[in-house]
N, C-alpha and C positions, 0 to 999 in steps of 0.2 A: 195357894188352889192344888192340889191335886188332880190330875186327871186333863180332858181338854174342856177347855170352855167354855166352847158351844159342843154340849154333846152330840145334838140333835143333827148338828151339818155335816154332810157328805162332803169332804175334798173333792174337786174335779178330777178326775183321772185323763192322763194327757191324751189328747185325740190320737185314732191311729192315724200311721203315714201317712195316705193318700183316701179322707175321705170324700165318697164323695158327693156331699151334703153335709156340710160339718154340724147346724145347727137341727138335724134330726134327729139326733139324739134325743130329744126335747118329747118324741113323738113314740120311739122305739117299742116295742112288741104294748102302745095305745090299740086300741080298737071302741069301735061300736061308739063315738061320743064326738059330741057338736060341738061346735064353736061360737055363739049367736046365729044367724041367720046365714053362717060360710060353710060351705062345703068342704069336710076334710077327709083326702084322698090317702091312704099309709101304707105302705110295700110294705110288711116286715122284712122281706127276703133280701131287698135290696135297701133298705133303710133312705127309701126317696116318698117325701112328704110336699104335702101342695095345698094351697089353700083358697078354694075361692077359684078351682082350675089353675091357679097362678103361681111356680115353683115361689119360694120367697128369695129373699137375698140370703145369700152364703155365707156364715160366719168366715173368717178369716183362720188358716192351719197357720200353727209354729207361729200366733201371733204372741200368747203367750209364756208365763218362766220357766214351763216345762217344754219348750219349742227344742229342737236341735240346734244348736247357738252357730255349730259349725255354717251352716247351709245358710241361719236366719240368725244373720246377727243384731244385735252388737253380742260376741262372745267376750261377756264378763262377766266375772265372780270374784268374790274376796276370796284369798287365802284365809286359813285358821288363823286368827291371831291379833287380825288386822280392821282395820272399822269398829272395833268390840265397842268403843265408847258410843261412837255415833248412832252405830245399830239398837243399842240398849235405852235408846233417846229416845229413839221413832217407834222403838217396840213398848213403852214406858207408856209413850201419849197415844199409842195405837189402843190403848188395854185402858188409859182413863177414861169411865163415862164422866165423870166431868169437868173433864174440860169443856173452856170456851170453844178453842179453837181446831176447826171441825176440815180443814185442808193442813196438810200436813207438805209445803215446795221446796224441795232440795234442788239448791241451786250450785252452780261452781263454773269453772270455766273450761274450757275445752279439755278433754282428757283427765279433767281432775276424779273421776270415777263415779262419778253420780249412776249411767248404769249400774256398774257393779254393787254397789248398794241397793238399788232398786229391784236385784237380780234377789239379794242379799236376804234381804226382806221379806220380800215377797216371797222365799222359798220359807222362811219361818213362819209366816202368818198362815201359809198351807199348813207345813205341821201341828199347827196352835190350831187350826180350822177355825181361821177368823179372816180367809182370806175369800172374800164373791167375786173378785175377777182379778187379771192382768193381763195390759195390753203395750208393748212393746213396738214403739214408732221407728222405725228405721230407713230417713231418707236414700229413696234412689231404688229401695224395695217393693216397687211395686203398690199392692193395697196397703200396704203397712205405711207405707208415705203420703196416704190417703184420710181422709174423714169418714168415708163414704163407708164406710161397712163396720165404722169403730162401734158402730150402736149396738147394731146385732152382732157383734162377736161379744162385747161386755153381756150382752143378755142370754147370747148359748152359755157364756160361763156361769151367770147368778142361776141358771136354769139348772144346774148341774150340781151346784156347790150347795145351792139350797133348794131344797124338794119346795117344799111351800109356796115356795117364789115361782118355781114353775107355770100352775095353770096360771097366772095373771104371766106371763111372757106369751103365752100360748092366746090368752084371747091378744093381746096388744098384737100379735103377729098375724092376727086375722082382722086388722083393719088398716094394719100397713099398709100406706098409700103417696109417697106424696106429704107426707110429713118432713116440717120441718126441722132443723135440729135438738130446739127446743123439746119439739114433740116428743123427738125418735126417744130421747135420754130422760125425759120424763116415763113416759110410757112404759120402754123395754127395760131401762136398767132403776130409777132409781124408787118408782110407783112398785115395782112389784118387789122391793127389798122390804119397804114399808106397812106393805098391805099384808106380806110373810110377815115378818114381826108382832103386827097386831093380829092376827091369826093365831100364832101360835107364839107368845112374848117368850122372852129367853135371855139369858145373858149376851151381852153387844158390849160396844157397836161391830161390827164387819167393814173390812176393809178394801177398798178397790184399789188398786196400785196400778199408774200411770207411768210411760216411761219415755221420754225425748218424745215430748210435746212439741218441741223446736222443731222437731224433725218433720213434722207435717208441715204437706207443702199449699196443705186449703187454710191458710192464713185468715178470710173471713170465718169458716167455721170452728177455725179456734178459739177467737173471737166470742162467736157467737155461744159457743160452748162455757167457755170460763164465765162472761154476764150471765147466764140462765144459770149457773149453777150456784156462783155467792148469791143472787136473787133466789134460789132457792131455799137454799140453806137458810137464807137471811127472816124468810116468812115462813119456813114449818121447823124452824131448830125448837126441841131437842129431834134428834134426829135418831137411826139405827145404825144409820153406815156413813165413811167417813172416806176421804182420798187422799195416799201420798202420791203428789205429782213429782216425775223427776225431770226438769228442765232447767235450759237459761231463759232470764228474766228476761227477756228480747222488751226494746222500750216501744212497741203496740201494747203491753200488758201490764208495763209495769205500775200504773197508775190506779188499773183494777184493783190491784193485788194490798191496797194500802188500809185495810180492812182487820181489824181484830179476831175475824175470820182465821182470819192464815197467817199460820205459824211456818216462817220461812228461816231453811236451815242452811247456810251457807258453808260449802264445803272450804273455804279460804278461812272458816276463823278453826275448823277441824285441823290444826298439825299434823301432816303428814311427812314427814322425815322419816320417824321411827318405825310407820306402816312399809311405808319404802324400800327402809331397810330388810326389814321381812321378808317383804317379796324378791328381793335382791336375795340372800342370805337363800331360801327355800329354793327361788329357779335354781341358782347356779351347784346347791347342793345332790337338786337330781339330776341334774346334766351331768357329774361326775359317777353317780350312781349307775349307769345308763350308759354313759362314755369310757371308754380301756383309754383311752387317747389323753383323756383329761386326766383320769388316776393315776395315768404313766408321768405326766407331767408333776405332778405335785402337790402340796397346795397353792390354788389358786382360786377366786381370782389373790394377788395379797389385801391386808388390812389396808393398806394405800390407797391400790387400784380399786377396794370397793368405797372408798370414801372420796378420790376421786370420779369417781361413776356416780357417786350419790348428788354431789355437789352438782355435777353437770345437764343431771336429771333435772334437779330444781320442780320438784314438788310434783312434776305431771307423771301421772300412771302409765294413760297411754305413750308418751317418751319413753318412760322404762318399758315397758311391754315390748313397743317395737323396737327400742337399742337391741333386750331379748337375746328375740328372734333374729334380728342380724350377728349377733356374737356368737351365740348357739345353733344357726343354720347349720344346712349340711354342706360339707367341703365339697360337693361335686360342682357348683356353679365357679367357683374362685380357686379353688384347691388351697385355702387358706383354714388353718385350725382354729378353735374357738379362740386359743389364748392368744395368737396375733391377727385376730380381727378386734381384739379388743382394745390396745391402742388407737387403734383407727375412730373407731363408734368415740372415742374421748376427742378425736379431732375431727368429728363431723358438728356441724355450726349447729348452738342448743337451739331447741325447741323444735315443734311440727313442720313448721316449713322448711326447715333447714335436712334436716330429718330428708321428709321427703323429695326435694332436691337432689342430696347424694346418693339418694337410693333409687333413683332415674337415673343420675347419670352415671351408674353401673352399667345400661344396656340402654341408650339413647341410640347408640348408631347401630344396634342389629338391626336386621332385616325387619318393617313393618312393624317398629315401636312401636312410630304417631299413630298410626292405622287401630292398633290392640290397642294401646291408651286412653284414647279417644272414645274408641266405643263403648269401653270399657267405664271409664268417665261420664258418658251421655247418656247410658241405655237407662229406662224406667223401670225395666225388670233385672235383675242377675241373669246372664245368658249362662250357658255351658260349654265348656269347651267347643263342643260339636256346633253347637249352634255358631258362634262366634265365628269359626271357622269357617263355615257355611256362610255368616254373612258379609268375610272377609276376602273372600273368596282365595283362601291361602289353605296349605293344607297345615293340620292340627297341631305336628311336630314345630311351626313354626311359632303358634300360638304359644304353646309348651315351653320354647327355649328363650322367649321373654320373662312368661311368668316365672318360671321357676328362680328369676334374678330380682325378682320380687316379690318374695316371699314373704320379708319383715313385713313389708303393707297391703298384700293381697293375700288371701286365703285361696291355696292353687288345690280344686277339689283331685280327688284322688279317683275319677274316671273321668271321662269323655262328653258322655250323652244323659246322664240324669243330676248333679252335683251340678249348682250354680258356680260362677265366679265371683266369691264376693268381698267387700274389704272391711280391715280390720276397722277401721272408723268412718264416721261420714266424712270427715273433715277433708280427708284424700279427695273427693270431690270438690268439697268446696274451695281447696287448694289449687284441682286443678281448674276450674273454670272460672277463676277470678286472676284476672292478669297481671297486676299488682303485687302477687304474690309467686306467681308460679312464672312469671316470664316464658322461658323458652318453652316451658312442657303447658304453654295456656292451650286449654281447647276452646277455640271459637265454636260462638253460637253456629256458625257456617255449616259447619260438620256435620248439621243435620241435617242440612239436605241433601248430603249425600248417603246419609242412613235413612233419610224418608225415602228417597230412588231407590235404593237398595231392599229395603223393605216390602217397595211394592211388588218386588219379584215374588214374595212371597203370599202375596194375596190369592187364595181362593177364585176358581172360574170363575162361578157363579158371584163374587163382586167385583171380578172385573172393569165389568161395562159401568159399574154404578161409582167406580172409584175416575174412571177415566172423565166423566162427566161430571162429577164435582172438582176433581182439579183443573182439570181442564177452562171451570167457572171462574176458580179461584187466582189463576195465574191465565190470562187471557193471551194465546199465540203462541204458548209454550206446550210441543206434542208431546204427550206421556204414552210411551209404551207400557200397559202394563202388564206385560206376560209374566206368566208363574216359572220361574227358574228353573225350578225341581224338574218341570215337564221340560223347558227350553234343553236342559242339558240333562234330560232321562237319566234324573237322579229319582229314585224310585218314592212314590209320594208316601207309603208305608211309613219311610223313614224319616222323612225333612216334616209332615204333615204337624206331628205333637211339637216341634220343638221349634220350627218356624213359623208358619201360619197360627199358630197360637200367640206370640209377639204380635205380628204385621196386625193379627185382627184387636189387637185389644189398643197397642202402644203407636200406630202407622200414623193417624190423625195428631197424635200428641209432637212428634217430631215436627209437622207442618205446621203445623204452631208456633215456632221456634225462629222459623225464618223472618226477616226484614220486616217483610211483603208476605208474609204467610196468613193461612186464613185467621189466626185472632183477633189480624188488623181489617178482618173484612166480613168475616161470620160472625165474632166474636167467640166465646167459650164453646168447643167441643161439643156439637147437641147431642153426642151419645159413644160411651166405649163399650164394649164387651162382640167385638165380629162383626155388626152389620154397618156398611158405608154408610155415614150422614149425607144421603143424599139432599141441598139442598133445594 
């Protein structure tokens, strides 16, 4: 068939870099309208929308396939010529209106390339105007590791990709208040798509791509989402949309997927050797074009070195990618050339745990190493170098001195204040918090107490009395000096507040709940997140 498959669909545009209210595109340039009995105020000059006088929940920016992957991981993509057969199989399923399998579940071990395939498929579906929405979960990335704003983020994208569905999203937003996971998904996501097709029949189906569902920390909500999804498809088949979910199949959801409605594609059944060889060859060729040192050396690596490296990698894309980052990294940290690092890489313990251990060993004796790696590993949202420096009370050059030696496993930002420090893969965090795997590099939950006290110093003065009263009730007999550190040290609030106060106001409570005698044992789950102290 020539031309777009769904010509009336408009593909979503990438969101602006700093949208004040991401979902307000639904109301942009609209005027003189009402939704049910609700009042709607639209300020087109600032793109601010309020329903019933209350600002609606915000969609998460940089959560879809158009995100900046360097600062919003996973930073995964398929090189041209790799994963062709698997991608073709998935796209054929997506375009087959007769298939009884309405969910395609892409599974595989850690580092097998699930996110790269999901990214490539989402991009291709977008080009074909078949993509309704996409969402990439990533553990330790703030709201992208939680379920709370997942439905509203999908709804925002659906309204942009399918203009016919936008009005139904508006109507649902007008009523959004205390809804369950089931109600949110049905009213904000599934319902608008179905009603849009009913109003304007067109060739379908459209696809929603969800990557890293196993990285969502809200396991109860994930289970409810899967249960409701299967029930919804079972009760209303046929439907005009499908889902591609990329995730490890964890034990607690295994039995739920034993249904004819789900097609499971295990990456273990798709040979990786040729794809990884292509990845290695292309990467080494690109490095040679960019480096006079490599070109001066001559043909490198040799066929035997390449074969040995391929065997050492053992079918793991993330292991291959991380090894290459080490081999081809800058020489200013250790003075070695890529040709000298290759034999060292081949001596590294195979597998991710061995790679993480060997990488961390190279700088574990540096000043403040433990503090820096602990803060990065336990942060609920990635921090900039400046925020991490402030938090640890050490100069930023000390932070950088450690980070530049970890560039094989951590993204080191090019600026100190605006770009966060991120992990190449969330398996590094799992490694650091699992003592049986990380050994001497294990980050004990006890570190949360230090972090919790440290973030108290970033509490806005107006909230200090509430926090002092709350913590004194949770930890009787302990004194809490809630004195904002920027004020105490004379650091201008204009510099500190945007970065440090924001993290403290959102995640302060979460650090306390991880303590052995923390509030989760006494007061239950966090009663409020987002900037106001939860006073008992």
